[in-house]
N, C-alpha and C positions, 0 to 999 in steps of 0.2 A: 778914506775920503780923498787922499792924495792920488791914489790910483785912478779914482773916478774923474778927478780933474785932469789928469794926464790923458784920459781917454776921450777928450772933447773932439778929437779928430774923427772918432767913430761916427759921429753924427753927420759929418761931411762926406762920408763914403757913400757910394751909390747903393741903391736898394739891391741891385744885382750882386754887388760884392758882399753885402751883409748876408744875403740869401745863400751865397756860395759858402760862406763861413759856417752858417747854420747847417747846411746840407752836409758839409764835411764832418761837423761834430756828430750829427746823427748817424751818418753812414759808416764812418771809419771808427770813431771812438766808442760810441755807445754799443754798436753792434759787436765789437770785440769784447765788451765787458758784460754781455748778457748772462754768461755763466757765473760771473762773480757777483753774487747778490748777498753774500754773507754780511756785509756792512749794514744791510737793511733790517737785520733783526734776528739772526740765528736760524737754527734748523726748523723751528716750528713755523716760521714765516716764509719758508723757501718758495712756496707756490705763489703767495702774495707778492713776494719780492720779484719773481720772474715776470709776473703780470705787470707790476709797476714799471719795471725796466722797459718792457715791450711797449706799454702805453706811452711812456716817456719818449721813446724813440719816435713813435708815430706823431706825437705832438710837436716835437722839434721839426720834423719834416713839414708838418702843417704850417707852423709859424714861419719857416723858411719860404714856403710857397706864398704866404701872404705878403712877406716883404718884397718878394720878387714880382708879384703880379699886380698888386694894388697900390703902386707908388704914385700918388698925386694925379690920378686920372679920374675922369668922369665915367661913372658906370651906369648901365641901364638895368636896374633890378626889375624883377617881374612886377606885374600889376600896374603898368604904365606910370611908374614913378621914376624919380631920378635921385641918385645919391652922389655926393662928392666926397671922395677920399683924399685927404690931404696929409702929406708927409711933413709933420712938424714935431721933431723931438722936443720933449719937455726939458731935458737936461739930465741931472743926476736924480735917481729915484731910490729911496730907501725901502727895502722889502724885508718883512719878517716871515720866514717860511714856517708852515704848520708842522706839527709832530706826527699827525695821523698817517700821512703818506709823504715821507720826507723828500724822496727824489721827485716824485710826480708833482708835489706841491711846489718845489723849487722850480722845476722846469715850467710849470703852468703859470707861475708868476713872473719869473725872470725872463724867459725867452721872448715873450711878446714885446717886452720893453726893449730888449736888445735888438730885436728885429726891426723896430721902428727908429733905431739910432740913438737911444738913450743909454747912458751909463748907469750902472746899478751898484748899490751897496747893499748886499744881502746878508741877513743874519740867518744862519742855517738852523735846522731843527735842533732843539736842545737834546732830544733823546738820541738822535743819530747824526752827530756832526761830522763823522768820518767820511760820509758820502761826499761832502763838499771838497774834501782834500783830494779825492780821486778826480772829481770834476775840474778842480783847479789845474791839475796836471794836464788834463785834456785841453783846457783853454790856453795854457801856456804853449802847447804844441801848435795850436791854431793861430798863434800870435795876436790874439785879442785879449791877452791877460790884463792889459791896462784898463779894459772895460769892466773888470771884476774887481 
């Protein structure tokens, strides 16, 4: 919780800067770890683990693009409607990650919150907690460790 409180400056960063951090995480860090899927469950799950890592990379790219493109602007959706997207971080969010797909579940729950400027306190999957240790090292390198 202390780290989440120290990360309050994350909410004040621009959407472009947050997107660049997420792009870096996806491009450099996860791409280099695609072959290292052993923490996701052993030899019987190698195919599923590889798919989970690849899907996770794609989702992080997607959330990064959302942070960069939809920051507090009025959008014209199809069908003659109008939508207003507002950038208002909630603050600190607590997230419990599922055990079924530990990496993908973590990324799908945490990255959108981070992309919008929130700080997150995440509880990793009970079955596969070691994945979060690897990710924490990635976040330290990107200098957003205070948000985790």
